[in-house]
C-alpha positions, 0 to 999 in steps of 0.5 A, spaced: 514 066 850 511 073 849 508 075 842 514 070 839 520 074 844 525 070 847 522 069 854 524 068 861 531 065 861 534 061 868 529 064 872 523 062 870 520 058 876 519 062 882 521 060 888 520 065 892 512 063 891 512 054 890 509 050 895 512 049 901 515 042 899 517 044 893 524 042 891 527 047 886 534 044 882 539 048 881 537 050 873 531 053 875 527 050 871 526 043 874 521 041 880 520 036 884 516 034 889 519 032 895 513 029 900 507 025 899 502 029 902 495 030 898 496 036 897 498 039 889 505 043 890 505 049 886 510 053 882 510 059 878 513 063 873 517 070 874 514 073 868 507 076 868 501 074 862 499 082 860 493 084 858 493 084 850 498 081 849 499 073 847 503 068 850 506 059 850 509 056 854 511 048 855 512 043 861 516 037 860 514 032 864 519 028 867 516 023 872 509 021 875 502 021 873 499 027 877 499 034 875 496 041 872 498 046 867 495 052 865 495 060 868 493 062 875 492 070 877 497 073 882 493 073 887 493 065 887 501 065 888 499 066 896 497 060 897 503 055 894 500 049 897 494 049 895 492 047 887 491 054 883 485 050 879 482 050 886 479 057 887 476 062 883 484 065 879 487 059 876 485 056 870 488 048 868 489 042 865 489 036 869 493 030 867 486 025 868 483 029 862 480 035 865 480 041 865 480 045 872 478 052 875 474 053 881 474 045 883 479 040 885 475 034 884 472 034 878 473 038 870 470 038 864 473 033 859 478 036 855 484 034 849 488 027 853 491 023 859 498 026 859 503 022 864 512 023 864 515 023 857 509 027 855 509 035 854 504 040 855 504 045 851 500 051 853 497 057 849 495 065 852 490 070 849 490 075 854 488 079 846 482 074 844 481 070 852 483 063 849 487 059 852 488 052 851 492 046 850 497 041 846 500 034 847 506 032 844 504 036 839 497 035 838 493 042 839 487 041 843 480 046 842 479 052 845 480 050 854 477 057 857 475 063 853 472 068 855 472 076 855 473 074 864 481 072 860 482 078 857 484 085 862 488 081 867 494 079 869 496 072 869 503 067 871 504 061 868 504 055 874 504 046 874 504 043 881 504 036 882 502 031 887 506 026 890 514 025 892 517 024 886 514 027 882 518 033 877 517 036 871 522 041 867 519 048 864 521 049 857 523 056 854 521 056 847 
């Protein structure tokens, strides 16, 4: 949702830029991994997060334990079979209670671990250059902060790892 206005509606998840092993259900908000191959399968929002605006979205984890939720620059969308936060163009909160940016193996401890039945919120402030997350309504401090977040366009992003893991994008 942008600055308190209505958000993307039923076409929130971009099917053209999803991982090849991802299944998108008919309502365009539910995603389920169809494979156990050890690579994250990513889905991206259809509407860009433009500079000088503030955004918020939530993801309800329906099944599983391995998720990354956050934002990615549009260039990340060209490699949907790689977790969006493994490179320099993505920023994520990982389900093991760590942040991920430019790393697939380690990150700063942040918030709490999360898994199925949890709802993760992602607040993106491209005016002040801040990203922070919440778990089931409990807001954590700044996850990422800096000018590097202020003059770029981002997309909401979420990925899961193993077969059967699923999530739903909630549009506030």
